[in-house]
C-alpha positions in Angstrom: 28.7 -32.0 -66.2 27.6 -34.0 -69.2 26.2 -32.6 -72.1 24.2 -35.8 -74.2 24.1 -35.4 -77.9 21.5 -37.4 -79.7 21.4 -37.3 -83.7 17.9 -38.1 -84.9 15.6 -38.7 -87.9 12.3 -39.9 -87.8 12.8 -41.4 -84.4 9.6 -41.3 -82.8 9.3 -45.1 -82.2 12.3 -45.2 -79.9 13.6 -41.7 -78.9 11.2 -41.3 -75.6 12.8 -44.5 -74.4 16.2 -43.0 -74.9 15.5 -39.7 -73.3 13.4 -41.4 -70.3 16.8 -43.2 -69.5 18.5 -40.0 -69.1 15.9 -38.7 -66.3 17.6 -40.1 -63.5 21.0 -38.8 -64.2 19.5 -35.3 -65.0 17.9 -35.4 -61.6 21.2 -36.6 -60.0 22.7 -33.3 -61.8 25.2 -35.5 -63.9 23.5 -34.8 -67.1 23.6 -30.8 -67.7 21.8 -30.8 -71.0 20.4 -33.0 -73.7 20.6 -32.1 -77.2 18.8 -33.6 -80.0 20.0 -32.9 -83.4 17.3 -33.4 -86.0 18.0 -34.3 -89.6 14.7 -33.0 -91.0 12.1 -35.5 -89.5 8.9 -36.0 -90.9 7.4 -37.4 -87.8 7.1 -36.3 -84.1 10.7 -36.7 -83.3 11.2 -33.0 -82.4 8.0 -32.7 -80.3 8.9 -35.7 -78.3 12.3 -34.3 -77.7 10.8 -31.0 -76.9 8.4 -32.5 -74.4 11.3 -34.1 -72.3 12.9 -30.8 -72.1 15.7 -31.5 -74.8 17.1 -28.7 -76.6 16.3 -29.4 -80.3 18.8 -28.3 -83.2 17.9 -28.4 -86.9 20.8 -29.8 -89.0 21.2 -31.4 -92.7 20.7 -35.3 -92.6 23.8 -37.3 -91.8 24.8 -38.7 -88.7 28.5 -37.4 -88.5 27.4 -33.9 -89.3 24.4 -33.9 -86.6 27.0 -35.3 -84.2 29.5 -32.4 -84.8 26.5 -29.9 -84.6 25.5 -30.9 -81.2 29.3 -31.1 -79.8 29.8 -27.8 -81.1 26.7 -26.5 -79.2 27.2 -28.5 -76.0 28.0 -26.5 -72.7 29.2 -29.4 -70.4 32.7 -30.4 -69.8 31.7 -34.2 -70.8 30.1 -35.4 -74.0 28.0 -38.4 -74.2 26.9 -39.3 -77.6 23.8 -41.6 -78.0 21.9 -43.0 -81.0 18.1 -42.2 -80.7 17.3 -45.8 -80.8 19.5 -46.7 -77.8 18.5 -46.6 -74.3 20.9 -47.0 -71.5 20.0 -49.5 -68.6 18.9 -48.1 -64.9 21.8 -47.1 -63.0 24.1 -46.4 -65.9 24.9 -43.0 -64.1 26.5 -44.4 -61.2 29.3 -46.1 -63.4 29.5 -43.2 -65.8 30.3 -40.7 -62.8 32.9 -43.1 -61.4 34.3 -43.2 -64.7 34.6 -39.6 -65.1 36.2 -39.0 -61.5 38.6 -41.8 -61.9 39.9 -41.5 -65.9 39.3 -38.1 -66.8 41.9 -38.7 -69.9 40.0 -41.8 -71.2 36.8 -42.3 -73.4 34.3 -45.2 -72.7 31.7 -47.1 -74.5 28.8 -49.2 -73.0 28.1 -52.9 -73.4 25.9 -53.6 -76.3 22.4 -55.4 -75.8 19.7 -55.8 -78.0 16.1 -55.0 -77.2 15.0 -58.8 -78.8 15.3 -62.0 -76.8 16.7 -65.2 -78.3 20.0 -66.8 -79.3 20.7 -64.6 -82.5 20.8 -61.3 -80.7 22.7 -62.5 -77.7 25.5 -63.9 -80.2 25.7 -60.8 -82.3 25.9 -58.6 -78.9 28.6 -60.9 -77.7 30.5 -60.8 -80.8 30.4 -57.1 -80.9 31.8 -57.0 -77.5 34.5 -59.1 -78.6 35.3 -56.9 -81.4 35.4 -53.7 -79.2 37.5 -55.3 -76.5 40.0 -57.0 -78.6 40.1 -54.7 -81.8 38.9 -51.5 -80.2 36.3 -50.9 -82.9 33.0 -50.1 -81.2 30.0 -48.5 -83.2 28.0 -45.7 -82.4 25.1 -48.0 -81.2 27.4 -48.5 -77.8 27.3 -44.8 -77.1 30.5 -43.0 -76.3 31.4 -40.7 -73.3 34.4 -38.6 -73.5 35.3 -35.2 -72.1 35.2 -32.2 -74.5 38.8 -31.7 -74.4 39.7 -35.0 -75.5 37.2 -34.9 -78.2 38.6 -31.6 -79.5 41.9 -33.0 -79.2 40.9 -35.7 -81.4 39.4 -33.7 -84.2 35.7 -34.3 -83.4 33.4 -36.1 -85.5 33.7 -35.8 -89.3 30.9 -34.7 -91.5 30.6 -38.3 -92.8 27.4 -40.0 -94.2 28.4 -43.3 -92.8 31.6 -44.7 -90.8 31.8 -41.4 -88.5 32.2 -43.7 -85.5 34.8 -46.1 -86.7 36.7 -42.7 -88.3 36.5 -41.0 -84.9 37.8 -43.9 -82.7 40.5 -44.8 -85.2 41.7 -41.0 -85.0 41.4 -41.2 -81.1 43.5 -44.4 -80.7 46.0 -43.2 -83.3 46.5 -40.2 -81.0 46.3 -41.8 -77.6 46.8 -45.4 -78.0 44.4 -48.4 -77.6 44.3 -48.0 -73.6 42.4 -44.7 -74.1 39.3 -46.9 -74.7 37.3 -48.4 -71.9 34.3 -50.6 -71.7 31.5 -49.9 -69.2 29.8 -52.7 -67.9 26.2 -50.7 -67.8 24.1 -51.7 -71.0 23.2 -49.8 -74.0 20.0 -51.4 -75.0 19.8 -50.6 -78.8 17.0 -51.5 -81.4 17.5 -54.9 -83.2 14.9 -53.7 -86.1 17.8 -53.8 -88.8 18.8 -57.2 -87.6 15.3 -58.6 -87.6 14.3 -57.0 -91.0 17.5 -58.3 -92.8 18.2 -61.6 -90.7 20.9 -61.7 -88.3 23.6 -63.4 -90.2 22.9 -61.3 -93.4 23.1 -58.1 -91.3 26.4 -59.1 -89.6 28.0 -60.0 -93.0 26.9 -56.6 -94.3 28.3 -54.6 -91.4 31.6 -56.5 -91.9 31.7 -56.2 -95.4 31.0 -52.2 -95.0 33.8 -52.0 -92.4 36.2 -54.1 -94.8 35.7 -52.1 -97.7 36.1 -48.9 -95.6 39.2 -50.2 -94.2 40.7 -50.7 -97.7 39.9 -47.3 -98.9 36.1 -47.0 -100.1 34.6 -43.6 -99.5 32.0 -43.2 -96.8 30.1 -41.4 -99.4 30.3 -44.6 -101.8 29.4 -46.9 -98.9 26.3 -44.8 -98.0 24.8 -44.9 -101.4 25.3 -48.7 -101.3 23.8 -48.9 -97.8 20.7 -46.9 -98.6 20.0 -48.7 -101.6 20.0 -51.8 -99.9 17.8 -50.5 -97.0 15.3 -49.4 -99.6 15.3 -52.7 -101.3 14.6 -54.6 -98.4 
């Protein structure tokens, strides 16, 4: 029923955990296939994905393009988009199945949680969930479960170097209204590496500044250049 699409680039440190969390749903015949779209990894990402039985596709780097490529190749009636450094918590498939059966005209994201313990990661995750519920602006770290039909109606992911998740959700909401997006209780446990590296407060401000600039017209290409420069500097 579900095709899982995972964009990846040099993701060997976390992708096994991501894929392992999908095994119970595959055994239960909820997940039909797992597609890993690799953007040219120089590590063992492709080999690890292949070892889990995933279908591995090659694509130019760029998460928007990788997501789009995976969706084009997917055979399932439903699509689950996941980042390679995100693992769904045990039992997620039960809630996902119930959602599919009761809300076929809606899309859903998961509840964000970081893989780090402490006050800062908990506060940042809580803030992200408040933003998601109030403003309907989830990030890709929370995953996205959506029927292929609705995905195509909304135009699919654009081939953008950054902000592809925000761009797609905005188009989806403009088309169907804010009620189209549901939040599942199951956790999407994502890597806190960027926050640990940059500092939680600094990273949150950086994300908000990037989102603000995008909202007021900055191009994803321009934002991506700044993002990658700051990443290299850190």
